[in-house]
Legacy VTK file of the C-alpha trace (Angstrom):
# vtk DataFile Version 3.0
C-alpha trace
ASCII
DATASET POLYDATA
POINTS 118 float
-15.402 -82.001 -19.008
-11.899 -80.654 -19.415
-11.018 -77.016 -20.170
-10.061 -77.727 -23.779
-13.436 -79.527 -24.402
-15.282 -76.706 -22.718
-13.409 -74.048 -24.811
-14.098 -76.045 -28.010
-17.810 -76.210 -27.201
-17.868 -72.414 -26.525
-16.060 -71.691 -29.852
-18.541 -73.925 -31.667
-21.540 -72.289 -29.977
-20.139 -68.819 -30.824
-20.045 -69.694 -34.500
-23.685 -70.947 -34.388
-24.832 -67.804 -32.534
-23.134 -65.511 -35.022
-23.984 -67.587 -38.095
-25.224 -64.506 -39.912
-21.730 -63.131 -39.699
-19.758 -66.258 -40.596
-18.037 -65.803 -44.004
-16.558 -68.592 -46.062
-13.144 -67.615 -47.409
-10.632 -69.147 -49.694
-7.436 -69.444 -47.780
-3.955 -69.807 -49.325
-0.782 -70.686 -47.468
2.533 -69.437 -48.764
5.253 -71.951 -49.194
8.861 -70.722 -49.002
11.082 -71.753 -51.822
14.316 -70.874 -53.535
14.587 -67.447 -55.184
13.626 -67.405 -58.879
15.177 -64.422 -60.622
12.833 -64.712 -63.564
9.723 -64.222 -61.457
11.344 -62.315 -58.609
9.710 -64.605 -56.033
10.891 -67.046 -53.481
7.926 -69.305 -53.037
4.393 -69.790 -54.080
0.814 -70.114 -52.757
-0.575 -73.579 -52.144
-4.037 -74.532 -53.404
-6.848 -72.721 -51.695
-8.642 -74.121 -48.626
-12.159 -73.119 -47.766
-12.499 -71.992 -44.074
-15.178 -70.114 -42.144
-14.277 -66.789 -40.329
-16.027 -64.115 -38.341
-14.768 -60.723 -39.126
-14.539 -58.123 -36.409
-12.999 -54.610 -36.149
-10.414 -53.458 -33.786
-11.356 -51.018 -31.059
-10.248 -47.398 -31.751
-7.766 -47.560 -28.783
-6.072 -50.666 -30.347
-5.260 -48.811 -33.642
-1.783 -47.392 -33.467
-1.218 -46.775 -37.266
1.693 -49.145 -37.410
1.027 -52.555 -35.991
-2.759 -52.226 -36.250
-3.820 -49.871 -38.990
-7.153 -48.164 -39.490
-8.720 -50.672 -41.916
-7.269 -53.867 -40.459
-9.723 -56.565 -39.411
-9.585 -59.414 -36.996
-10.714 -62.658 -38.545
-11.762 -65.392 -36.004
-11.271 -68.888 -37.275
-11.863 -72.194 -35.410
-10.488 -75.721 -35.733
-7.939 -75.081 -38.469
-5.962 -77.997 -39.748
-3.012 -75.704 -40.414
-1.105 -72.952 -38.620
-1.791 -69.568 -40.260
1.246 -67.351 -40.893
1.992 -63.764 -41.853
2.787 -64.626 -45.473
-0.631 -66.181 -46.174
-3.668 -64.563 -47.704
-7.311 -65.259 -48.298
-10.055 -64.086 -50.578
-13.551 -63.208 -49.439
-15.865 -62.357 -52.364
-13.415 -60.392 -54.492
-11.423 -58.824 -51.600
-7.864 -60.199 -51.020
-6.875 -60.100 -47.337
-3.150 -60.423 -46.370
-2.416 -62.045 -43.077
-0.405 -59.685 -40.913
-0.296 -61.932 -37.786
-2.019 -64.930 -36.285
-2.347 -66.162 -32.792
-4.284 -68.960 -31.089
-4.079 -67.254 -27.769
-2.965 -70.540 -26.089
-6.101 -72.385 -27.219
-4.164 -75.174 -28.772
-5.523 -74.270 -32.216
-9.205 -74.181 -31.241
-9.647 -70.508 -32.031
-7.363 -68.378 -34.135
-7.177 -64.564 -34.026
-5.905 -63.615 -37.461
-5.068 -59.961 -38.185
-5.685 -59.183 -41.787
-5.159 -56.156 -44.121
-6.241 -55.442 -47.718
LINES 1 119
118 0 1 2 3 4 5 6 7 8 9 10 11 12 13 14 15 16 17 18 19 20 21 22 23 24 25 26 27 28 29 30 31 32 33 34 35 36 37 38 39 40 41 42 43 44 45 46 47 48 49 50 51 52 53 54 55 56 57 58 59 60 61 62 63 64 65 66 67 68 69 70 71 72 73 74 75 76 77 78 79 80 81 82 83 84 85 86 87 88 89 90 91 92 93 94 95 96 97 98 99 100 101 102 103 104 105 106 107 108 109 110 111 112 113 114 115 116 117
């Protein structure tokens, strides 16, 4: 069993173990476009995709008030068919979360760490 297969199995197992904490969210990717002076925007959000995430909080020592703010969350997502980026957003219940940053930590897209902010 290769390292990627092992990591994939571990990520899958984590989502099973923490099933009570897995939340289904409606994820929307932002697509860059040309500037529209009427709307004041330069792109639009694509149709929503449903993904599962596990929310976790940052440790107190990680919160610097700038890069990571007090109410930021870390959303863990696995096996995404797209690359999350800082202009995206998702909705969980009625809360809208804006993606601040996203990183797969070198896992080749198996497990994404997505920093989000309301």
